[in-house]
N, C-alpha and C positions, 0 to 999 in steps of 0.2 A: 388308384388311377385308371385301371381297366374298367371299373364300374362307375367312373365320373361321380364319385362320392368323397366328401370331406367329412371327418368326424374329429371333433375336438372335445376333450374331457378334462374336467378340473375337479380335484377331490378336495378342494378348500371348503370353506363354510358354505353350506348349501342355500338353496332358496327354500323359504317357508312354504309348505304346501298347506295353504289355508285360502279360504275364500276372502277376496278383498271386499271390504264394506261398501266402499262407494261404487265400485265398478261391477259388483256381483259377478265375479269370475275368479278363478283361481290366480294367484299371484304369478306363477310361471306363465300362464297364459297372458296375463297383462303385460309382462315384461317383454316377451317375445312376439307376441301377436298384435299389440296395439300401439299405434305411434304416439310420440311425446310422452313416454311414461318412464323416462329415465329417473334416477334418485339423486341427481346432483344439480338440480336447477337452482337451488339456494346459494347465491355467491357469498351469503354471510357465514355459510358453513365451509370450513377450509378442509379440502380434500385432496389428497395427492394421487387421484385415479386418473385414468386417460379419458374415458368418456365422460359426458356431461349431460347431453340432451337426449339420450336414449335412441339415436338414430342407428348405430352400427348393427346391433343384432336383428332389428326390424328389416333393415335394408338387405342383410343376408336372406331373410326370409322371403321378402318381396321379390328378389332376384333368384329364387329358387323354384323348381319344379316340385320339390318335396323338401320338407323342413320338419325334423323329428326332435322334440324335446323329451329328454329323460332326466329326471332327478330324484334324489333321495333325501328325505328329511329324517335324519336317524333320532332326532330328538322326539318326533311324533310317531316314529316308526312307519312312515308312509313313503311310497314310491309313486312318481308321477310320470305319465307319458301321454304325449299328444302329437298328432301328425297334421301339419298344414300342407296343402298343396295348391298348385296353380298360382303361384306368386303371391302367397298368403290370403288369396281370395276364399279358398275353402278351408275351413278350420274343423278338423275332426273332433269328436267329442273326447274330452280329458278322461284318462283312465287312472284311477287312483286305487292303488291296492296296498295292502299291509306288507311291510318288509319281511323277508325270511330272517331268521336269526343270524345266518351268514352275511346278509345285505346289511343288516342293522349294526353288526359287529365292524364291517368294513368302513362304516361312517358315511358322511355326506359326499355326495358327488353331483356334478351337472355335466351332461353330456348333449352335445348338439351334433346331429348328423343331417347333412343336406346335400341335395344334388343341384348344382347350379343351373340355371336356365341358360345353357350354353349358346343357344341361338341369338339371345339378346347381346351377347358379347362376340357375336360373329365367329363363333367356335363350334366345332363339332366334337371335341374331346377335350379333356384336361390334358394339355400338351406338356412337353418336358420344361418349358419356360415357366408355366403356371405352377407346376409342381415345384420347381427350384425356388420360386418366389415363397410359396408357402412353407417350404423346408427352412429357408433362411429365417423366416418369421418365428419358427420354433427355436432356432439358434439364438435369435435376437432375445427371446423370452429368457432362455437359459442364461445368456451373458448378462443381461441387465437385472435379473432377479436372482442370481445365484446365491447371494448371501444377503438377503434383505432382512433387517431387524434381527440379525443373528441366527436366522434359520437358513438351513440348506434347502434349496429347491431342486427337485429332480424332474427333469423334462424328458419325455419320451417321443421319439418320432417313429411311426410304424413299428412300435413295440420295442425299439432300441433305445437305451438310455444315452443321451447325448453327453459326450466327454467334456462338458464345459462346468468347471467348478468356480470360476470367478470371471469378472469382467475382464481382467488381464488375459486369462485363457482364450476368451472370445476374440480379443483384438489380435491375438497371435495367429488366428486362422485366416486373416484377410491376406490375399494376394496383393502385392504392389504397395503394401503399407508397411513401413518400418514399426515394429513393436515399440511401445513406450519406453524411452530411455528414462523417464521419471514418471512414478505413479504414486498417487497419494489419495487416501480416503479422508475427507473432511467432514466431521460430524457423522450423522447417520443419513444425510440426504445427498452427498456429493462423493463421486469418484472421478478423478481427473487424471489423464496421462498426456504426455507431451513427447513427441519425437521429431527428428528432422524429416523434412519433406524434400520433394524433388524440385522445388522452385516454385510450387503453386501451393496456394493454402488448401489444406485438406482437413476434413473433419469426420469423426463417426460420433453419433451423439444419440442419447435417448432421454426422454422426459416421461417420467412415470411409466417406464417400459415401452414407450412408443418410439420407434426409429424415426428420428427427424432428420431425414436424408439431406435436406437443405439447410440443416442448422437452425440459426435463429438467435434469441437474445441470450441463451445459455452459453452458446459457443463463442459468441461476441464478447460476453462477460469474461470468460477465462482467457480468450485470446488477448483482450485488451490488457489484462493484468501481466500476462507473460511478456507482451511486446514492451510495455512500459519499463519492466524490470530489465528486460535484456538491452533496451535502449541506453540505459545508464551504464552498464557493462560495456557495451560497444563504443560508447563516446570516449571512454578511457582508454580502450585498446586502439581506437582509430584516430588518434590525434593527428591532425593535419589533413585527414581524409574528408571526403564529401559526407554531409550529413545523411545519416540513415534514418528514414522516417518510419514509424510504427507499421504502416501498411507494407513496407518493403520487408520488415521483420516478419510479419504474419506469412508472407509468402515462403517463408522458409521453415515453417512449423506445420506439424499435423496435430490437431487438438482432438482429444478423446473425452467425452463427458457422458456420464451416467447419473442423472440427478432425479430428484423428487421436486415438483414445483406445485404449489397450492393453486388450485383452480386453474390449470393452464389454458391460455387462449392460443388457437392456431389459426393460420391463414386460410384453411379450407378443411373440407371433411377428411381429406387424405392425411392431415397432420403431419406434413412434412417440414413445416417450419414453425417454430415457436414465436409467436407475436408477443408473449408477456414480457414486460419490462422487469429489469433486475429488482427494482423496488418492490415489485409484487411478488417475487419468488416465494416469500415466506421463510427464507433462510440466506445466509451468507456463506460464500466460499472464498476464503482468504488463504492463498497459497503460502506455504512456509518458506523460510529461507533454505532449509535443508532441500525442499523439493526443487527450488530455483537453482541451488548449486548443482543438482544432477542435470538439470536442463542445460546450464552452462557448459558442462563437461560432455554433453551428448554430440558435439560436433556442430551444433546449430550456430554457435557464435562464429566459429571459423568459416563456415559456409556463408554466412552473412557478410563477413569481412571480405571474403574472396568475391562475392558479388559486388560489394560496394567498390573494390579496387577495380573490377572489370568495368563497371558503369563509369567510374572516374576516367578510365583510360579511353573508353569510347567517347566520353564527353570531350576529352583532350583532342582526339582524332578529329572531331568535327570542327575543333577551332584551329587546327593547323593552317599555316600558310599555303599558298599555291604559287606557281611559277607564272608571274606576270610581268609584262614588260614595263608597265607603269604603275606606280604606287601613288595613291593620293591619301591625304588625311593624316600624314605622319609628320608632325613639325620638326623642322630643323635637319631632316634627312636630304642629304645631297646624294642622289642615287647615281650609280655608274651608268654610263650611256647604254652598255651592253648587259646590264643586269636584266635577267628574265628573258633574254633572247638567245640566239643560237650559241654565242660565244660566252655564256654566263659561268660555264666551268672555270673560265680564265679569270673571272671577276674576283676582286678582293673587297670585303666590307671592312672599313677601319672604325673600330669603336674607340671613342676618345673619352677622357675623363673631363666632361664638361665643355662649355663653349669655347673657352681659351685654347684648349687643346685642339679643338676642331679648327679653330682659325689657323692654327700652325700647320695642321694636316692639310687645309686647303691651299696654304701657300705652296706646300710641296707639290700638290697636284697641278699647280700652275705650271711646273716644269715637266711632269710626266704626263699630264693629260687626264681626262676625265673618262676616258672610254672604259677602262677596266677597274677603276677604284670609286668606291662610295664611301661616304663618311656619315656617321651617325653619332651624336654626342649623348652620353648618359647624364641624367639630372643629378646622380649621386651614386651611392652604392647600390647595385642591383639586389633584388630579392634573393635571400638564401632559399632556394626551392626545396632543399631537402628538409628543412624545418618549417616550411610554410604549409598551410592548409590548402586544400584543393581550391577553395573559394578564393584564397589570396592569390594563388597562381593564375586563376582563371581571370581575375579582375585588375591584375597588375599591368599598367600600361606599358612599362619598360619591357617586360617579358613578352607581352603581345606584340609590341613594335619589333624586337629582335626576331621573333618567330615569323612575322609577315616579311620583313625585310630579306631574310635569308631565304625564306620560302620553306621552312622546316615543317614537317608533317609528324605530329606524335605518333608513336608506335612503329615507325618506320626504321629500319636497320639499313643504314647507308653503306654502300661499297662503291667501287670504282664504276660499276655498271649504271647505278642510278643517282650518283652524285650530280649529274647533269641536269636533274630535275629541280635542283635548287637554283634560286636566283643569284647566289654567289657560290663560287666553289672553294673560296678561302676566307679565313677570318683572321684579322689582325687586331690586337688589343693595344691600344696606344695610352698607357697610364704612366703616371709620375713614378719616379724611382724612389718612393718613400713608403712608408707603412700603409697609408690610405690607398695608394696606387697598387701596391701588391694585394691589398684586400680586395679591391675591385677586379683586379686581373683574375684573382682566385675564384671570386663569386661568378664571373662570366664563364670561366672554364667548368666550375661546378654545375652551372646551369646545363651546359652542353653535355657534360659526363653523366648527369642524372638522367636525361631523357634520351640521349643519342650517343652513348659511349663509343659506337662504332665509328663516328665521325673522327674521333681523336685518333684512330688506327689508320686513317687515310693519310698517307704521306703528303704533306704540304697544306693540309686543311687549315691547321693552325699555325699561324706565322708570327715571328717576332718583329 
């Protein structure tokens, strides 16, 4: 950092130190010093590498004041070194020497050391943010390639070996992310983890060891599978509740994907978003039942059900009645004259079993007057709200009418201090003294008790 230099070394299979027949230069020179000389142009050849068009290494050269290539070809016993400067415009003469016995024994390696042209990035030094980003990239490689093809990969940062032995180890290092509750390796191309999120969809993903910070087709592919399977579980546990849609489920999960995709396509050179469609991945990732069982037990289902209940209650609150002095659009309602007005606390709503019972009630009101008594006839047995779905409750006319007439607001706990906000301060159920009448009376009380149990504790609210 003090010297504003970056050095990257890889001791995998090296670059052949030979002259290229067509371009009349050494292969390392061609790879790092000539544009459009990548090795992955042929889309018919299936490869699971990150780069395709040969831009990355050359761009590093172009944006550097100095760019040094060093590599060893142990098979030929040769060592190569070349220095580029002034943004790749000046190419030094390649230096090819014979390897020493020690160098040959150590095997192939490729090392690039470069000094970024900081002025082009409006920087005067490699600051801590830049170093942190490069350090993260080292951890990314360690996590995404820790166990590729059964081989353990050791990654060093500033001569220190990184303590990352698996993709799972890597994920546990993230702050603010719950480590996977379920983890599964599917075939030799997919590693998948799922955990509960904080209410918004989160993802950490890699394609061919490239960190796709914005996700893409691979994360959607996994998230869709998880959401579809959880939806079936939630539907069974959420009987009577509002429908929970896949996108709502996704907002409660974090998805972790490390995969290999054949000839991946990205939306930009920064490769933050995978544009390849699942049909072109070159492999499938079908999550097992055992994996999904772990996901179900992770707390995700409970979180989603709690959210669904909250949203359901919020929707009900928006549908609650208000204190109005005059209601329109409710057939057969005979409203009390003082309903919704200053003396509404003293008003009684008489709910009757059908039109004939309403006629009887209206006859009685001809004696006591209409100022403090209103009458509303039910068409039949009201809805059993405890067994009904959210949708049934929201769309039931009888329920909506009773809410509007009384002026009830969902989610409100009523007491003597706020009962005056209702259009009626008392409720009377006028039903026949038979089995059906008792059932109707019970269902009305059940409706009140389910949503506003506090009303039944107010002396005189429910009248005989």
